[in-house]
C-alpha positions in Angstrom: -23.1 -116.5 -18.4 -21.9 -118.1 -21.8 -22.2 -116.5 -25.5 -25.7 -118.1 -26.2 -27.2 -116.9 -23.4 -25.8 -113.4 -24.1 -26.9 -113.3 -27.7 -30.8 -114.1 -26.5 -30.2 -110.7 -23.8 -29.0 -108.3 -27.0 -31.1 -106.3 -29.1 -31.6 -108.1 -32.2 -32.5 -105.5 -34.5 -29.0 -104.6 -34.5 -27.1 -107.5 -34.6 -29.1 -108.2 -37.9 -28.8 -104.8 -39.6 -24.9 -105.7 -38.6 -24.5 -108.8 -40.4 -26.6 -108.2 -43.0 -24.3 -104.7 -44.0 -20.7 -106.8 -43.6 -22.2 -109.0 -45.4 -23.4 -106.5 -48.3 -19.9 -105.2 -48.0 -17.9 -107.9 -48.7 -19.4 -108.8 -51.6 -19.3 -105.9 -53.2 -15.8 -105.5 -52.5 -15.5 -108.9 -54.6 -17.5 -107.1 -57.3 -15.2 -103.8 -57.2 -12.0 -105.9 -57.5 -12.9 -109.4 -59.1 -12.0 -108.1 -62.9 -8.9 -107.3 -61.9 -7.7 -110.4 -59.5 -10.0 -112.8 -60.4 -10.3 -116.0 -57.9 -13.1 -116.3 -55.4 -13.9 -114.3 -52.6 -12.3 -116.2 -49.9 -8.8 -115.5 -52.0 -6.7 -114.2 -49.2 -4.3 -112.5 -51.6 -7.1 -110.2 -52.3 -9.1 -107.4 -50.8 -12.1 -109.8 -51.0 -10.1 -112.1 -49.0 -8.6 -109.9 -46.8 -11.4 -108.5 -46.3 -13.0 -111.7 -45.1 -10.1 -112.3 -42.5 -10.8 -109.1 -40.6 -14.4 -109.5 -40.3 -13.8 -113.4 -38.6 -11.7 -111.4 -36.4 -14.2 -108.2 -35.9 -16.8 -111.6 -35.5 -14.6 -112.5 -32.9 -13.9 -109.2 -31.2 -17.7 -108.4 -30.7 -18.4 -111.6 -29.1 -15.8 -111.1 -26.6 -17.2 -107.6 -25.7 -20.9 -109.0 -25.1 -19.1 -111.7 -22.4 -16.4 -109.3 -20.7 -18.4 -107.3 -17.8 -19.6 -104.0 -19.6 -18.3 -101.9 -16.1 -15.0 -101.9 -17.7 -15.9 -99.2 -20.4 -16.9 -96.8 -17.6 -14.0 -97.3 -15.5 -10.9 -97.3 -18.4 -12.9 -94.1 -20.3 -10.4 -91.4 -19.3 -7.1 -93.9 -19.4 -8.3 -95.1 -23.0 -8.9 -91.6 -24.1 -5.8 -90.3 -23.1 -3.6 -93.6 -25.1 -5.5 -92.7 -28.1 -4.7 -89.4 -27.7 -0.7 -90.2 -27.5 -1.2 -92.6 -30.2 -2.8 -89.8 -32.4 -0.1 -87.3 -31.4 2.7 -90.1 -32.3 1.7 -91.0 -35.7 1.5 -87.2 -36.7 5.9 -87.6 -37.2 5.9 -91.6 -37.4 2.6 -92.4 -39.7 3.2 -93.9 -43.2 2.7 -91.5 -45.6 0.1 -92.3 -47.7 -1.7 -89.7 -50.1 -0.5 -87.0 -48.3 -1.7 -88.2 -44.9 0.1 -89.1 -42.4 -2.8 -91.3 -40.2 -2.0 -94.5 -40.5 0.4 -96.6 -38.2 2.4 -99.3 -39.9 2.6 -102.7 -37.3 4.2 -105.1 -39.8 1.9 -106.3 -42.5 -0.3 -104.3 -40.9 -1.5 -100.8 -41.1 -3.4 -99.0 -38.3 -5.6 -96.0 -38.4 -5.7 -94.3 -34.4 -8.2 -92.3 -35.7 -10.8 -94.6 -36.2 -10.1 -96.0 -32.8 -10.4 -92.6 -31.2 -14.1 -91.8 -31.8 -14.8 -94.9 -29.4 -13.1 -94.0 -26.8 -13.9 -89.5 -27.7 -17.4 -90.9 -27.0 -17.0 -93.1 -23.8 -15.2 -90.1 -22.0 -17.9 -87.9 -23.5 -20.2 -90.8 -21.6 -18.4 -91.0 -18.4 -18.2 -86.7 -17.8 -21.5 -85.9 -19.3 -23.5 -89.0 -16.7 -21.5 -87.8 -13.5 -23.7 -86.5 -10.8 -23.8 -82.4 -11.0 -22.7 -81.8 -14.6 -24.5 -79.6 -16.0 -23.9 -79.1 -19.9 -25.6 -75.2 -20.1 -22.9 -74.1 -17.6 -19.5 -72.6 -18.9 -17.4 -75.2 -16.9 -19.7 -78.3 -18.4 -19.3 -76.4 -21.8 -15.5 -76.1 -22.0 -14.9 -79.9 -20.6 -16.7 -81.4 -23.0 -15.2 -78.6 -25.9 -11.7 -80.1 -24.8 -12.6 -83.9 -25.0 -13.6 -83.3 -28.5 -11.3 -80.8 -29.4 -8.3 -82.8 -28.5 -8.7 -85.8 -31.0 -9.9 -83.6 -33.3 -7.3 -81.3 -33.6 -4.4 -84.4 -33.4 -6.1 -85.7 -36.7 -5.8 -82.5 -38.5 -2.5 -82.0 -37.8 -2.1 -85.5 -39.6 -4.1 -83.9 -42.5 -6.7 -86.2 -42.1 -9.6 -83.7 -42.5 -12.1 -85.9 -43.6 -12.1 -87.8 -40.2 -11.7 -85.2 -38.2 -15.2 -83.7 -39.9 -17.4 -86.1 -37.8 -16.3 -85.3 -34.7 -18.5 -82.1 -35.6 -21.2 -84.6 -35.3 -21.3 -85.2 -31.6 -23.1 -81.7 -31.8 -26.4 -83.4 -32.4 -25.6 -85.5 -28.9 -24.9 -82.6 -26.7 -28.3 -80.9 -28.5 -30.5 -84.0 -26.8 -28.0 -83.3 -23.4 -29.1 -79.8 -23.4 -26.9 -77.5 -25.0 -28.8 -74.4 -26.0 -30.3 -74.5 -29.6 -28.7 -71.0 -30.4 -25.2 -72.8 -30.5 -26.4 -74.5 -33.1 -28.1 -72.2 -35.3 -24.6 -69.8 -34.8 -22.7 -73.4 -36.3 -25.1 -73.2 -39.2 -24.7 -69.2 -39.9 -21.0 -69.7 -39.4 -20.6 -72.6 -42.1 -22.8 -69.9 -44.1 -20.5 -67.7 -44.1 -17.3 -69.8 -44.6 -19.0 -71.2 -47.9 -20.4 -67.6 -49.1 -16.5 -66.0 -48.2 -14.8 -68.7 -50.5 -17.6 -68.5 -53.3 -18.8 -64.1 -53.3 -16.4 -62.2 -51.3 -16.1 -61.5 -47.3 -17.8 -58.2 -48.2 -21.2 -60.0 -48.7 -20.7 -62.1 -46.1 -20.1 -59.5 -43.5 -23.4 -58.4 -45.1 -25.0 -61.5 -44.3 -24.0 -61.8 -40.6 -25.2 -58.2 -40.1 -28.5 -59.0 -41.1 -28.8 -62.3 -39.0 -27.8 -60.7 -35.7 -30.3 -57.9 -36.5 -32.9 -60.5 -37.1 -32.2 -62.4 -34.1 -32.2 -59.1 -32.2 -35.9 -58.1 -33.1 -37.1 -61.3 -32.7 -35.8 -61.7 -29.1 -36.8 -58.4 -28.5 -40.4 -58.5 -30.1 -39.8 -56.3 -32.9 -38.9 -58.3 -35.6 -41.1 -56.3 -38.4 -39.6 -52.8 -37.2 -35.9 -54.4 -36.9 -36.2 -55.8 -40.2 -37.1 -52.9 -42.2 -34.3 -51.0 -40.3 -32.3 -54.3 -41.1 -33.0 -54.1 -44.6 -32.9 -50.3 -45.8 -29.8 -50.5 -43.7 -28.5 -53.2 -45.6 -29.3 -52.0 -48.9 -27.4 -48.9 -49.0 -24.4 -50.9 -47.1 -24.4 -52.9 -50.3 -23.8 -50.0 -53.1 -20.6 -49.4 -51.1 -18.3 -51.5 -54.0 -19.8 -49.8 -57.0 -19.7 -46.2 -55.1 -16.0 -47.1 -54.3 -15.9 -47.6 -58.2 -16.8 -44.1 -59.1 -14.6 -41.6 -61.1 -14.5 -39.4 -57.8 -13.0 -42.0 -55.9 -10.5 -42.9 -58.3 -7.5 -41.1 -57.5 -7.9 -42.0 -53.6 -6.1 -44.8 -52.1 -9.2 -46.3 -50.1 -9.4 -49.6 -48.1 -11.1 -52.5 -49.6 -14.9 -52.6 -49.3 -14.8 -55.3 -46.6 -12.2 -53.5 -44.4 -14.8 -50.2 -44.2 -17.7 -52.2 -43.6 -15.6 -54.0 -41.1 -14.8 -50.4 -39.1 -18.3 -49.5 -39.7 -19.2 -52.3 -37.7 -16.9 -53.0 -35.3 -17.4 -49.0 -34.4 -21.3 -50.0 -33.8 -20.2 -53.4 -31.9 -18.3 -51.3 -29.5 -21.5 -48.5 -28.7 -23.5 -52.2 -28.3 -20.8 -53.8 -26.0 -20.9 -50.7 -24.2 -24.8 -50.3 -23.5 -25.3 -54.4 -22.9 -22.5 -53.2 -20.0 -24.3 -50.0 -18.9 -28.1 -52.4 -18.8 -26.3 -55.8 -18.0 -28.4 -56.9 -20.8 -27.1 -60.4 -21.9 -28.5 -60.7 -25.4 -26.7 -57.5 -26.6 -23.8 -59.2 -25.5 -24.0 -62.0 -27.1 -24.5 -60.8 -30.2 -21.9 -58.2 -30.2 -19.6 -61.6 -29.5 -21.2 -63.5 -32.0 -20.2 -60.5 -34.5 -16.7 -60.2 -33.4 -16.1 -64.5 -34.1 -18.3 -64.1 -37.2 -15.8 -61.0 -38.3 -12.8 -63.4 -37.4 -14.6 -66.4 -39.1 -14.7 -64.0 -42.5 -11.2 -63.3 -42.5 -9.8 -66.0 -41.9 -11.5 -68.3 -44.4 -8.6 -67.8 -46.9 -6.0 -68.8 -44.5 -7.9 -72.0 -43.5 -9.0 -72.8 -47.0 -5.0 -72.5 -48.2 -2.9 -73.5 -45.1 -5.3 -76.0 -43.9 -6.6 -77.9 -46.1 -4.6 -80.1 -48.7 -4.6 -79.0 -52.0 -7.0 -82.3 -53.4 -9.6 -81.3 -50.5 -9.1 -77.5 -52.0 -10.2 -78.8 -55.2 -12.9 -81.3 -54.4 -14.3 -78.0 -52.8 -13.9 -76.0 -55.0 -15.8 -78.3 -58.2 -18.4 -79.3 -55.2 -19.3 -75.3 -54.9 -18.7 -74.3 -58.8 -15.6 -72.4 -58.7 -13.9 -74.7 -60.9 -14.6 -77.6 -63.3 -12.5 -80.3 -63.8 -14.2 -83.4 -65.1 -11.1 -85.1 -66.0 -9.2 -84.4 -62.6 -10.5 -83.8 -59.0 -13.7 -84.2 -60.1 -13.2 -87.6 -62.0 -14.1 -89.8 -59.4 -17.2 -88.5 -58.6 -18.3 -87.9 -62.2 -17.7 -91.7 -62.9 -18.8 -93.0 -59.8 -22.5 -91.1 -60.6 -22.5 -92.5 -64.0 -22.2 -96.0 -62.6 -24.9 -95.2 -59.9 -27.1 -93.8 -62.4 -26.2 -96.8 -65.0 -27.8 -98.9 -62.7 -31.1 -98.2 -63.2 -34.4 -99.5 -61.3 -33.2 -103.1 -60.5 -29.5 -102.8 -61.6 -27.3 -104.8 -63.4 -26.8 -107.8 -61.8 -23.9 -109.1 -59.4 -20.3 -108.8 -61.1 -22.2 -107.5 -64.3 -21.1 -103.8 -64.0 -19.7 -102.7 -66.8 -18.2 -99.5 -65.0 -17.1 -101.6 -61.9 -15.8 -104.3 -64.3 -13.5 -101.8 -65.9 -12.0 -99.6 -63.2 -13.7 -96.5 -64.4 -13.9 -95.3 -60.4 -10.9 -95.2 -58.2 -11.0 -96.6 -54.7 -14.3 -98.3 -56.1 -13.6 -100.6 -52.9 -13.6 -98.1 -50.2 -14.8 -94.9 -50.3 -16.9 -95.3 -53.5 -18.0 -98.4 -52.3 -21.7 -97.2 -52.9 -21.2 -96.9 -56.6 -21.1 -100.7 -57.1 -24.0 -101.2 -55.2 -25.7 -98.6 -57.4 -24.4 -100.3 -60.7 -25.0 -103.9 -59.7 -28.4 -103.6 -57.8 -29.4 -100.3 -58.9 -31.9 -98.0 -57.1 -33.6 -101.3 -55.5 -30.1 -102.4 -54.2 -29.6 -99.0 -52.7 -32.8 -98.2 -51.0 -32.6 -101.4 -49.2 -28.7 -100.3 -47.7 -29.7 -97.1 -46.9 -32.9 -98.0 -45.4 -30.6 -100.7 -43.0 -28.4 -97.7 -42.1 -31.8 -95.8 -41.1 -33.1 -98.6 -39.0 -29.6 -99.1 -37.7 -29.1 -96.0 -35.8 -32.9 -95.2 -35.2 -33.0 -98.0 -33.4 -29.6 -96.8 -31.6 -31.1 -94.0 -30.4 -34.3 -95.8 -29.8 -32.5 -97.5 -27.3 -30.4 -95.2 -26.0 -33.7 -93.7 -25.2 -35.2 -96.2 -23.1 -32.1 -96.1 -21.0 -32.1 -95.7 -17.5 -28.2 -94.7 -17.1 -27.0 -91.6 -18.4 -24.2 -93.0 -19.9 -25.5 -95.7 -21.9 -27.9 -93.2 -23.2 -25.0 -90.4 -23.9 -22.3 -93.3 -25.8 -25.6 -94.2 -27.8 -26.1 -90.9 -28.7 -22.3 -90.6 -29.7 -21.8 -93.8 -32.3 -25.4 -93.0 -34.0 -23.9 -89.3 -34.5 -20.3 -91.2 -35.6 -22.0 -93.6 -37.7 -24.7 -90.7 -39.5 -21.9 -88.5 -40.4 -20.0 -91.4 -42.1 -22.7 -92.7 -44.1 -24.0 -88.7 -44.9 -21.2 -87.7 -46.0 -19.7 -91.2 -48.1 -23.4 -91.0 -50.1 -23.4 -87.7 -50.2 -19.4 -87.5 -51.6 -20.3 -90.4 -54.1 -23.6 -88.8 -55.5 -21.5 -85.6 -55.8 -23.5 -83.4 -53.1 -20.7 -83.6 -51.0 -16.6 -83.0 -51.5 -14.9 -85.6 -51.4 -12.9 -86.1 -48.3 -12.0 -89.7 -47.9 -13.8 -91.8 -45.2 -15.4 -95.1 -45.4 -18.8 -96.4 -45.4 -19.2 -98.0 -41.8 -19.3 -102.1 -42.4 -19.3 -101.8 -46.4 -16.3 -100.3 -47.3 -12.7 -102.3 -47.2 -10.7 -102.1 -44.4 -9.4 -103.7 -41.3 -9.4 -101.3 -38.9 -12.5 -99.3 -40.1 -14.4 -102.7 -39.5 -12.9 -103.5 -36.4 -13.4 -100.0 -34.4 -17.1 -100.0 -36.4 -17.7 -103.1 -34.6 -16.1 -102.1 -31.5 -17.8 -99.1 -31.4 -21.5 -101.0 -31.7 -21.3 -104.3 -30.0 -20.1 -102.2 -26.7 -23.7 -100.4 -27.3 -24.9 -103.5 -27.1 -23.0 -104.6 -24.2 -24.5 -101.8 -22.4 -27.9 -102.2 -23.7 -28.1 -105.5 -22.5 -26.7 -104.7 -19.0 -29.7 -102.7 -18.7 -32.1 -104.8 -19.6 -30.6 -106.9 -16.7 
């Protein structure tokens, strides 16, 4: 079957969204650099010209994906995953050092980021494993297999000091929830994020109080004693909250006492031991889960400083501190976001017009053609243009989910949800950081940001799903 016949079977909305976003990206890349180099959009020495070449390459690869037999993605998913994992591992040692990150491989004149490719291979292997007959996500074996598939590339990417790309893998939890992951795991994930932020902005003592209060409320909700347990928990936490103040009294001034969080931890561990004993005696799985959740939460609370100081890079720490209000630095690490918000805000309702953005023309926003491409849209096309771009992403993601839900094949459904999660995380984080709602972690806006490997990998990711969806229609 030729390409024209294939395209007639493809989902037209997915292709239209893709084409429009790519064209918008290309024109805004030109707008972001035209004042520096001049020339036309087809000047192959400029970023706009180079992006045009990558657009043509991506179109060709997308067409090839539609022509070949889509069964190959299931057959080769494991080996593609292994090959990408090896690439990620090798990149740790031989990758080019770009702004502190070792995530780029230099292939002659072309730089390539294996982390982008790993999102595709991870999605394919997840779809392959989870669509197998007899697979159950709610079993310990099922959870372990999926966790390993996600964590291996994620940890390798973190080792490359590319924390932003690793964060995208967290989005797979939405796919896992759709496929039967218990909802309480999502709730625990939200709790641990809250504990991390609270520990950074306040103290481990406050985080432990929040953890104890949450676990008590959970126990009350599951046992039907919400009011009684809530009153007891509120009274206990209120009394414990006075502990730091009591330790500052003169009567304790000469004593070498542990810090309040360690005293609270000791008391809590004693209570956890008693809870664990009763859970074992009465075979109460709820008490066992809550005891385990407290231990995991406490470990997180007391490892926050290590993670923050040793896993994150210096510029990432600074950006998080500025975002959380721990530090004010409008001319340092906060400069990018400040200028980005000025650019977006100055666009008003309809924008200043193509190539008429002053923030863009005078280069006030660093990395404007890559990570901060959205602020070019906001300044030159205003609220209306920004709304159109956001609507296109929402339509694309919703259309992928809708087509995935209609698929009779589990492989297509799971892969569709995987790429929808990847696109959503990139879209949400990138636009969030340009308007000051997320830390600046340096990930591209799909199909818009300058970058050949990014555009090519997102094209491959999307067109594999289109090919799988076409097979379903046949």
